[in-house]
N, C-alpha and C positions, 0 to 999 in steps of 0.2 A: 836422696833421689832414687827412684826405682823405675824400671822400664816396663813393669808388669809383664814379665817374661813367662806367661803361661805358654804352653806348646803352641807355636805359631804354625799356620798351615803351610804345606808344601804343595798345595793345589788350590786352584781358584774354584770356588763352589758357586753354582747358580741355583737359586731357589725359584720356584714358580708356583702359581695357583692354577688349578685345572677348572675351567669354566666352559660352558657350552658356547658362549660368545666371548671372543678375545679381541674383538676389533677395537683398537685404540691407537690414536696418533701418538707416537713416542714423544716424550718430553725431550726438549733440546739436549739436555744432558745434566750430569753432575760434574761440574768443572773444578770444584775446590773442596777442601776439608769442611765437613759438616754443612754442605749444601750452598752456603753463601758467605760473603765476606763479613757479615755480622755474626756468623756462626750460630744461626737460629736452629739448624737441624731440620728445617722444614722442606718437604717436597709437597707443594700444594696443587700439583697437577695430576694426581693419581685417581683413576676412575675404576680400576680393577681390584686393587688390594683394598679391601674394606674390612671392618670388624666382622661382618657377616661372612665374607668369603674366605678369610684366612682362618681355616680350621685344620685340625689334625688330619682330617680325611682328604682334604684337597690342596693342602699347601705343604711342599716339601722339596727335597733335593731333586733337581732336574738332571744335572750332570756336573762333572768336575774335570778341570783341565790341569795337568801337572805343570809345575814350574821347577826351577833349578835351585831354589833356596827359600828360606822363610820369608814371609810377607808381614811387614809391620805397617807399611803405607796403605792408606785407604784406597781401594780401587776407584777409578773414575770412569765415567760413562759419557759417550757422545753418540747421538743418533745420526743416522743417514750420512755416514762417512764414505766417500768414494775412494776405494782402494784400487790403485792402478792394476789393471788386468784381473781383478777379482770382484768387480761390481761394487754395489753400495751395501753397507752393513751398519747395524747398530753395534758399537764397539765398546768393550771394556778394556781399560788400560791398567796394567798391573806392573809394579816395580818390586824387585826382590833384593835381598841382602847380598846376592852375588853380582850386583850392579848390572842387572838385566831388566829391560823393559819389554813387556809383551803387549800385543794388541790381539784380543780374542773376539770372535763373533759372540755377541751377547745372547743370541737366540738359539744357537746350535752348537753342539760339541764338535770341535774340529781342531786341526792343527792351527797354530797362531797365524793370523793374517800377516803379521810380521813380528820379528823378534830382533832387538838391538842390544848389543853389549856396550856398556858405557866405559869399558876398560880400554885404556890406550897405553902406548909406550911399553907394551909387554907387562902391564901391571896386573894386579889381582885385587880382590876385596881384602880388607884388613883382618888378619886373624885376631880373635878375641884376646889371645895371650899378649898381643902387642900393647893393649891398653889396660892390662891388669884388672879386668872387669868381666864378670860372667853374666851381665844383664843381657847381652846379645851374643849368642854362640851358634856356630863356631866361627862365623865370619861377619864382618860389618861392611855393608855397601850402601844401599839406599834404605834409609830408615824413615825419612819424612815423607808425608803425602805430597805428591807433585801438585802442580796447578796448571790449568789449561786456559789459554786465551782463545775463545771460540771465534773471535774476529779475525785472527791470523792463522787459526788452525795449528797452534803451537803448544806443545807440552813442555813445561819447565820442570826439571828434576835435578837434585843434587846427589852426586856419587862420591863416596869416599874410597880412595885407592892407595895401594902400596906399590911403589915402583923402584927400579934400580937393583943394585946388588943386595943379596940377602945379608951380607956382612955390614952394609952401610946403606940401608934403604931410605927412600924419601916418601913422604906421605902428602896426599893432596885431597882437597875437597874442591869439586868443580861444579859449576852451574852449566847444565846441558839444556839445549833448546831443540826439541825434536819435532819434525813434521808429523802431524797426526795421521796422514795418509800412508807414509812410507817408513817412518822411524828414522829418517835421515836427519843429521844435524843441520840446523839453520846456519847461514853464513856467520862467521865470527864465534861460533860455539865449538867446544866448551870454553869457559873462562875460569881461571884459577880464582878461588875466593881467598883474598888476602887483605890485610890491613895492619898498620901500626899506628897506635894512638898514644897521646900523652897520658902519663900516669905513673905512679910509683907503687902500684899495688902488687899483689902476688905474681911472681914470674916476670916482673919488670927488670930493666937494667938500671933502675933508679930514676929514669925520666920518661921512659916509654914502654909500651907493652905491645908485643907482636902477637897476632892471632896464630894459634897452634893447631894445624889441621889434624894432628894425631889425637890430641887430648880432648878437643872440643867435639861435641856430638850434635848433629842437626836432627833433633827429634821433632820439634813442632812442624806441622805442615807448612808448605810454602804458601804465601799470600800474593795476590796480584791486585793492586789497588791503583787506579788512575795511571796505568801504564808503567808501573814500577813493581818489580818482583822483590819480595821481602823474605829473607832467610834468617832464621833464629837458631841460636846454639846454646846448649848447656854443656854438661860434661859426662864422661863415663864414670859411673859410681861415685860422683863427686870427688874424684881423685885430683888433688891439687898439683900444680897451680891451674886454676881455671876461673873464668868469668862468664857472665852472660853477654852474648854478642847479638846484634841485629844488623844485617847487611841489606843495603838497597841497591838494586841494579836496574838500569833502564831496560825495559822489556824488548825494545826494538834494537838498540845498539849494543846491549849487553855490557855497557860501561858502568862503572861505580857511580852510585847516586847518593851515597851517604853511609855512615857506619855509627853505631851506638854501642857502648860498653857499659854494663850495669854498675860495675864496681872498679873504676879506674884507679882508685887509691886504697882499695881494700881487697877482699877476696870473695869468691863464690858469686852468688846471685845468678845462678844459671837460669836460662829460659828453656823449659822443656814441656810443661803443660800436658804431660801424658800423651803427647802427640797432637794435641789440638793446635790449630793455627792461630796466629795473632788475629784479633778482631779489628774491624774498621767500621766507622759509621758513614753516613751519607756524605759528610763533609770531608772524608778522607783522613780523619784522625785515626791513629793506630792505638791499640790497647793490648798490653801483655802483662803477664804475672811472672814475678821472679821468685826463685827459691831461696834457701838459706844463704845468708851472706851478710857482708858489712852494710850497715845502714847509718849514714850520718848526714843525709840530705837536709835535715832540719837544723843543722849547725851552720854557722857562718863559713862559707867557702866549701861546705860539704857537697859531695856529688855522688856518693855511693847509695845505691837503691836496691839492696838485697831485701827480700821478704816484702815486696811491694807490688801494687798495681800501678803501671806506668802508662801515661798518655804521651804520645809523640806526634809531631807533625812534620811533614816533608816540605822543605823550602829550598827550591833549586836542587843543589847537590848536597844538601845537609839534612840530617835528622836531628830534631830538637826536642828535648823534654819540655812539655808545656804544663804538666801537672802530674801528681802522683797521690796514692793513698798507701799508708803503712799502718798495720794494726797496732793498737796501743801496746799489745803484749808481744811484739815482734821478737823481743830478746828473751822471752820467758822460758823457752825450751829450745833444745838444739834442732829438732827436726819437725817443727810445726809447719814448715814448707808451704807457703801460700802458692808457690809455683807449680804444685802438683796438679792443679786444675786450670782450665782455660777460661777466659772471660767471654761473656755473651753480651753484645750490644743489643739491648731490647728495642723493639719497635717503639716509635714515639707514643707517649702516653698523653694524649691531648687533654684529658680531664684531671691531670695530676699537677701538684705544685711544682714538681721537677719533671718535665716531660722527657728529658733525655737521660736514660738510665743504663747502667751496666751492672751485671750480676755475675757472681762466681764464688767459688769456695776452694779451700785447700785441704791439706791433710788433717788439720784440726777439726774439720767438719762444721765450721761456722760459715754461714751464708752472708755475704756482704752485698748490699744493694747500694750502689753509688750513683751520684749525680755526675754525669759525664761533663757538665759545664763547670763543676767544682768538686773534684774527687775527694777533697777533705784533708789531704796531706797527713800529718802526724800529730796526735794529741799527746804531747809529752807530759808524763806524770799523771795521766788520766786513768780512771778505773774502767773505762769503756770507750767505745768509738762513737761518742755522742755527736760528733761533728758530721757524720755521714747520714744518708737517708735512713738506713736500717741495717741492723745486724741481728742475725738469729744464731745465738751462741749454741754450738754443739748440736745443731739441727740434723746433722748427718753423721754417718760414719766417716772414716778417712776418705776424702774425695780425690779420685784420680780421673776426672772427666770434665767435659764441657757440658753445661746444661742445655736443654732444648726448651723452646716455647711454642705454644699453639693455643689460640683462642683464650688469651689472657691467663694461661696456666704455664708455670715454669716447672720443668721436670729434672730431677736429680736421681742418679743411681750410683751411690757410693759403695765402697768396699764393705762386705759383711753387713749389708743393710738391705732394706726393702726399697723398691722404686717408689719415690715420693713425689706428689704433685702439690704445688703451692699456688694458690690463686693470686692474681695480680689485680688489685682493685684501687683505682685512683692513685696509682704510683706506689703502692705498698704491697708487700707480700703478706699472705696469711701467716700468722705466727706459728702455726702448726700445719701439717699436711691436711689438705682437704680430701685427699684420697691417697691410698697406698696399696701396694700388693701385699699378699700374705707371704709370698715366696721371698726368702732371703738370698741375695746374690753374693757369691763368694768374692774374695779378692781377685781382681782389683775393682769390681763393679764394672760399669760400662758407660760409654757415651751413647745416649739413645738418640734415635732419629724419629721424625714425625712424617707419616705418610697420610695425606688427606686430599680431598677434592675441595679446595678452598677452605671454607669453615665447616665442612660436613665430612662425615665418615673418617674421622681421625683415628689412626692406629699408631701406637708406639712400637718401634722396632728396636730390638736389642739382642746382641749375641747372648746365648745361654752359656754361662761360664761355670756351671756346676758339673764336676767330674761325674761321668757315668750317665749324664742326661743327654737327650737328643740335641745335636748341634754342637757338642763339645768333643774334641779329640781326647781319647783316654790317655792317661799318663803312662809313659814308659820310664821305669825307674832305673837309674844308673847305679854305680857303686857308691854314691854319696860323695859329698865334698864339703870342705870348709876352708875358710881363709881368714886369718887373723892379722889385722893391721894394728899397730900401736903408734901413738903419737904423744910426745912430751913437749910441753910449752913452758917457758919461763919468761916472764916480763919483768924487767928491772927499770924502775923510774930513775931517770938521770936528773931532770929538772921538771918543773911543773908542766911544761909543754913538750918535753922530750923524753922518750922512753926507748929502751933497747929490748927487743924480743928475740929469743932463741928458740928454735923449733927443731926437734929430731923426729923423723918418721921412719918406721920400720914396716915396709909393705911385704905382706906374706912373711910375717916375723918368724914363723916356725919352719919356713922353707918347705912347706908341705905340697907335694905334687897332686894335681887334680886332673881327672880324665873325664871326657864326655863322649857322646855318640857323634858319628859323622853324619852329615846331612847332604842333600844334593846328590852328588854321586856320579858314577859309582866310585867307592862303595857307599851305601846309604844304610846305616845300622838302625834307622827308625822306620824303614820300610819292611813290612812282613814278607814282601816278595824278594828281598835281597838275601843273598847267602850270608851276609855279615850282620843280619838283624840281631840286635841286642848286644853286639860286641863292642868293646872299646880296645884301643891299641895305644902303644907308646906315642904314636904321632898325634893323638887326640888331646894332649894336655893343653888346657887353656889357662892354667895358672903359671905365671912366670916365677923365676927364682927370686929368693929374698932380695929386696932392694932397700938400702938405707940412704936416707936423704937428710941433710942438715941445712937449715936456713937461719940467717941472721938478718934482722931488719932494725933500722933506726927510724922511728916515727916522730915527726915533729910538725 
């Protein structure tokens, strides 16, 4: 698992197109990750941004507003918000790794309309050194894209915090519910995210597994489906013990409405999707992809769903697995990680044999087109996934994104690859791209969005992630770092159905210290305006001292 940690912005950038006529009724808003709960990436109400108007001469940076830490969450937008004492504004909502949420005027550079800290009880964001992982540095707070309920004017966001004595701290992940107009917490918020489920998998006490708010990472965007907020978790740098978790909370009462763990009797299976939110169809079914981990759901009594696409349904206060798909080669390599990409629930294909389709891809670069009514499960011993609608083997580079669709065309932008368009005709994808860019995009690629006026004037929008190009922050190089982890496993069969496993892990085996720049500030050693620009200090170490762990399991 990787968080695609290119240099993340410490400012909110606003881009605009300059035209003689700018009269347009603002769209109601962008309330969720990738525009809608199906994750199509479509904004079909755009009349100003067109292929003809977006040119190098009239499209560019309008202004930037500073924030207090890095931004990984997608900014969200709501039009015509009445801010007490400040009038009505089109508002951009931004959450940072310092557990701060900002409301900015979307049209004019100015101080925040409001700014709210999610830190409580004297807490702080979590230092990266506490999780032994450098994917997010130097602090970890809000990483996942929030979700907005426009009917109640509420923004839901998850904050990770460290509280208590430095010698014996406690860690929390909390669901906050903020008023869009003021940033104030809704009654009953925040709530601690916590659960204990049955299982004998990694990190269990032999019969149950408790959610660990320190080691689990909320990377996928939050989802709001039929009055329920869904929050998914993977891990920091795949550091064990961890599992994939999905929590459900009633959006009004903020009470638990279900929990799902991907590998209750195994290990791994994180849900991260490179930040993409879980997808949902019109019937409220949920779809997610899991990463490397134990898979045994095809066996009698098996329930572990690592390296799979999983379909879940909400029934009362319970989340239930209703179907799944696992690639035939799920155990062929250690890091082919289907969970690096998010799924897209395609619009209904009325002229197809299978009208309800789902599409996605992982690190292996194979595109999977699935029937949402029968995902296909697992073809044991097969040489391919012939039970699903379609698979395009190695059609992409390593994929760290959610695809987009517009006008029966599906778009992927994988790492070290070109932007590729695949036509969708009678429920099948073209076996090769029908068009593609000449430009190759560096790691990690990108999740693209579509701006269009219905079926006309479609434009694909993507961040430019090539160093030195317009739209990308230049690299600032530190002193360099490395971290070596070692793991030794020994499995001893006792009887046919019983085996003993011993594992020894050496984290930061060479006990090597690593230093990084400070951000936020002051000081801020990534800001050219700071007197500490380019400096590192002893207090900036994000690698922890060597840690040795031993585990023994009896599996039966």
